[in-house]
N, C-alpha and C positions, 0 to 999 in steps of 0.2 A: 571446582570440585565436580568430577563427572560421576554419574551413576548409570546403571544399566537396568535392563529388564523392567522398563515402565516407570522407573523412579527418576524424577528430575526432568529438566528440559531436554528436548530432543537435540542431540548433537548435530543432526542434519539441518537445523534451521539456518546455518550460515551458508548453505548451498545457494547458488544463484536463482534456482527455480522458486525459492520462497520469497524473493524480493519483489515487491510491487511498488510502483511509484518511482521515487528518486533513485533507488538502487538499480533499477532496470535501465535507466537512461544512459548509464556509462559515463565515461569521462569525455569532456568536450575538448578538442584540440585548442590550444591557446591562440592559434593563428586562424581560426575559423572565420572571423569577420573579414580579414584581408583576403582569404581564399575565396569567399563568396563574392566579394567585389571584383576580384580578378576574373572569376568565372562569368560574371555578368558582362564585363567588358569584352571578353572573348566571344560570347554569344552575339553581342551587338556588332562586333566587327564582321563575324561570319554572315550575319543578316545583311550587312552593308555590301559585302562582297557578292552575295547572290542577288543583290538589288531588291531585297524585300522591303527595306527601309532606306530612304534617301540619306546620304552622308550627313547632311545638316541636322536631321532629326536624331541620328544615332547618338551624338554627343549629349543632346538634351535628354533623350529617353534613357540612354545607357547610364548617364550620370545620376538621374533621378532614381532609377531602379537600383543602381549600385549603392547609393546612399541609404535607401530604404532597407536593402538586404543587410548592410552593415549594422544599421541601428537595430534591426530585429535580431541579428546574431548576438550583438552585445547584450540586448535585453534578455534573450533566452539564456545566455551564459550566466548573467547575474541572477535570474530567477532560479536557475538550477542550483547555484551555489547556496542561495538562501534556503532552499527546501531540502537541506541535507537530512538524512535519516535521523530520527530521534533515537536515543538509547532505549533499550527494552525497559519496561517498568514492571517491577515486581510488587505484588501486593497480596492481600488476604481478603477473601469474601467475608465481609462483616455481617451482612444480613440479607435475607430474601424477603421482598415485600410484594403482596398482591394488591394492586390498586384498581378500584372499580370506579369508572367514570359516572358522575352523578347525572349528567345530562343524557347520555346515551346508554348507560348501563354496560359499557364495554369493559372487559377486564384487561388489564395490562400487568405485566410482570416487571419487577425492578430488582436488579442485583446491585447491591451497594458494596463496592470494593474500597479498601483502604490501602494506599500505597505506603511503601517503607518511609517516605518523607512526611507522612501524616495526612496527605491530601486524600480526599474522597472522590470516587468516580461512580456515577450511576449509569448502569447499562439498562436501557429500556427495551423490553421484549414485548412483542405482540402476542395475541392469543395463540396463533399457530406456532409460536416458538416455545410452547410449554415444555417439550422434552428437553430443551436446553436449560430452562429454568430448573427442571428436576435433576439435570446432570451435575450441576454445581451444588455443593453443600456449604453451609456456614463453617468457616475455619479453613476451607481449602486454600492452599497457597497457589497463586497463579502468576503468570507472566504475560503481559500485553506486549506483543511484538509490533514494532512500528509498521503502520500501513494496513493492519488487520483489525477487524471489529471485535472478534471474540477472543478471550484469553486462553492461553494454553494452561491446562491444569498440571500442577507439579507432580502430584501423586496419582499415577495411573495404573499402579500395580494390580489393584483389585477391580478395576473397571472392565466391563465387557464391551464398552463402547468408547469411541473417541470422537471429539468434535473437530470439524474443519474450521480452522481459525479465520478463514476468509468468508465463507458463506453461512456457516453455522449449522450445517447438516451433521447429524450424528450417524456414525457407521460402526459396525462391529470391528473389533481390533484386528481381525484377519485381513481386512481390506486395506490396501496401501495408498490408494488415490481417491480423492473425492470425485464422485460421478457427475456432480454439478459443475464444478469449476476446474477440475483436473489437478488441483493442488495436492502434493504429497501430504498425507496425514501425519501429524507429529505424534509419535507413540513413545 
C-alpha cells in the first residue's frame, strides 16, 4: 500500500543510493576464482618473458599466488552470500527512557521499540543525540531499514523535521540530502 505526502515509508528507499553494505557489493561473477587464477598465471608468464623472475621460480611463485587468489575469491564469495540484506523490520516505539549513570552521572537516552513479531529492540542514544530522542514519540510506527542505525518514522505528515537514517542528524523537510553523509533523506 503506497501513500504520499509524508505518510508511509519512502518509495525512494529501493533506489541503489540507499543501500549500504551487502547491497552495494553487487553480484560476483560465478567464475571469479578461475579468472583470478588465470590472471595470476598470465602475469607470471609475462614476468618470466621479461626476465624479472627465473622460469624455475615462476611455477612455484605463480602456483602459490594462484592458489591463494583462488581461496580468497571463494571465501569472499561465500562471505558475501552469507551477508545478504535482512528484510526491513517494522515496529512501534513502545517507550522512551532517560537513564542516568550512577558512577559518572552521565545521562543516556533509550528508545524501546517493539517489532511486529513481538521482539524488543533498545536504541541507546548519547546526550548529544537528545534531538533524536525528542523526534520520536511513544506509539510512532517506524521501519528499520537494513544497514542503517536510525529508524524511518512512518507518519511524517505533520513533522517539520526529518531524520537521516544513516547518521541521525535532523534536517528541515525542505532539505533533500544529509549534509553529513550525503544520503537522500526519506520524506
